Structures are given as structure tokens and as C-alpha cells.
N, C-alpha and C positions, 0 to 999 in steps of 0.2 A: 646606463641601460638597466631597466627594472626587470628582475627575474620573478616570474609568477610561481608561487608555491602551489603545488597540486595537493589536494586532500588525499590522505591515505585511505585506501579502499580496504575495508575489512571483509573477508570472505569466510563464512562459516558453512560447514557441511553437516548433514545428518544422513546416515545410511548411504554414504556416497564418498568415494575417494576423490580428493582434489588433486588431479593430475597437473603437471606443469602446463600442458596444453590448455586445459580448462581454466586454470588460474590466469594464464596470459590472455586468453580469450575474454574472460570477464573483465579483467583490469583494462584492457584496451577499449572495450565497448563502453564501460562505465565512465572512464576518463573523458570520453567525448561528450558526456552530459554537461560538463563544466562550461562548454561554449554556450549552452542554453541558459544556465543558471549559475552565476559566479559566486553567490553568497553561501555556498555549501560548506558546512563545518565538518560534517561526518557523512561518510558513505558506507553503507553496510549491505552486503549481499548474502542472503541465506539460500543455500542450495540443498535440496533433499530428494531422496528417492523413497516413495511409498510403495512397498512391495504388495501391500494388500488393497491397493486402490481398485475400485470396482471396474473402472474403465482403464484399459492399457494406455490410452491417450492422456491420462491424468497422473501417471506414475512419477514423473519428474516435476519438481516444483522449484521455481525461482522467484525469490522475493527481494525487491530492491527498496531500501529505505534511505532517503536523503534528509538530513537535518541541517537547519541553518538558523539564522537569527529570525525568530518569529514564525517558522514553518516546519512542518514535517510532511514529507510526501512519501507515499508507499505504493508500490505496485506488486502484484503477485499474479503469476500465470503458471499454468500446468500444460505439459505436453508429453509426447512419447519419447522425446530426447531432451537431455539437459540443455543442449545448445539452442534448440528451438524454443524451450521455455525461457531461457535468458533473453533471446531476441524478442519474444512476445512481451516479456516484462519491461524491456527497454522501450519498446514502442508505446506501451501503456504509460510509462513514466514520462516520455516526451509529451504525450497528450496532456498529462497532469501538469507538467511544467508550463506548457502554453496556457492552460486554463488558469493556473496560479498567477502567472505574469499578467494575464489579462485582467485579473481582479484587483491587482495591487494599485493603490492610488499613486499616480504620477502627475506632478504639477507641471504645467507648460510654462507658466509664469510670463508669457508674452501677450496675453489677452486674446489669443486666437480662439476661434470656436473649435469644437471637437471635429467637425467635418473638415475644416481647413487644416487641422493638425494631423489628421490621419489620411495618408495617401497610400492606400493599399491597392495594388492591381487586383482585379477580380480573380485572375487565375491563381494567385498566391493564397487566396482566402479559402480555408478549409472549414467545413462544418463537421464537428464530431457527431458520429451517429449516436442516436439515443440508445441506451442500453435496453436490451430485451430480457424480460424475465423468462428464463427457460425451464424453471422448475418451481413448483409450489409444494409446500409440505404442510400437512396438518398433523397435529398431535394433541393429545389430551393433557391438560395441565392439572396437576394435583397440587392443591395448596400446601405450601411448606414454608419454613422459616429460612433465614439466610444461611445458617449452618448446614441445614439439610440440602439447600441448593448447592453449596460448595461441595459437599460429599457427592451429590448426584452428578455435578459437572465433572468431578474427578473420575467417577465410575464410568461415565459415558466416554471419557477420553476427549472431551471438548477442551481445546486449549485456549480458544479465544473468548467465547462468551456462552452464556446459558440463560434462556428466557424462562421465568417462573412467575407463579402467582403467589405473592407474599401473604401468608396466612395472618400475619400480625397487623398488616396495614390495609389488607384487601385491595391491593394494587398490583398491576403487572410491573415486574422489575426485570432488568437485564444485568446479570452478574458478569463481570469480566475480570481477567487476570491482568494485572499491571506488570510492567517490565521488571520491577523490583521483587516480584513474586507475591505481593500482597493482592488483595481483591478490591474492586470498586463496584458500586451499584449505580445504575442509571435508572431514574424514576421518571418515566414519560408523563408529561402533562399536556392536556389539550388546551391550546391557547386561543 
């Protein structure tokens, strides 16, 4: 009899106490993702409470990251309770897993056409809703170099990315922080 090893789920919190109830809730829910995607090597859940959020419905944040051979899937959701934020992030992750599995190349090897190989009843087929842009933001860009952009990113408290106009290259750049604490720059090009 083969025993399947489950991936350890790492749970990190910020401005939030990880109670036994919350820990068990998260572990139970995230373990169920394995039935959708078996190649997961690392599962990470980040839970936080933002006291200064503008909207009370955005105070609790749940972010789920799954890493495996050749993929990284991440979902983040906000809510007025940590449990509903976790549930929303799990729903989003399930959609991402379905999307990821749909894009992976799978050989049939038997010469069948795609139509013959896929037999999906219509009622089981889901169409993901297209995302809607709910907010647009305009801001003035001041030309700066990369070091100034890093300082500005820190001053603004942006943890993920910072868009700036690079004075040295006369191009728009996106500065982002990497997991190891170093920085990366994305240089968009029109193709």
C-alpha cells in the first residue's frame, strides 16, 4: 500500500494572532487543494490584519502561494473577517489551478482528435468571469534614476512594485522587490 505524503503548509501572520482554530481551519482547507494539483512542493499561507485599511472590508488579507515543478500560483483576497478572506483566496486559487491545468500540454498518444478525447458534460463546464477594473488611478511621474525609485518605493510603503520614468534611459520601468530582498526592474517593450 502506497502512502501519499502531504506537503507541509507554512502559515505566516502579520498583525494577527494565529489561534489554534485559525491554524486548523487554514490547514484543513489548503490540504484539500492537493486533490486538484498533486505536484505541489511548497504551500505557503500569509495572513495579515491591516488596521489602517481605508475600507473595513479590506482589513483582513489572506494570500496563498503554491510552488511546484515549473509553476508558482498565488492568490490574495481581502475581507472583513480572516476566515472569509481565506475562503475567497481558496476559491481564487481553485480557479487558477483549473486555468493552469487547462494550459498544460498533455499528450493523448492514441491518435484521437481533441473533440473525441474531451467528453465534458455541458453542466460541468464553467466559464470564469472576466475581471472588471473597479479602480483607475492617475499620478504624475517625475523622472528619476533607479536608486531614487528604490528610495521612493520605500517612502511610499509599496511592498510589491513601483512604476517610474527612468531618467537615464527615458523609458517607463517597473521596480519590484524580489523574495530575497533584492530588487528587479521590468522594462516594458512594445512588440
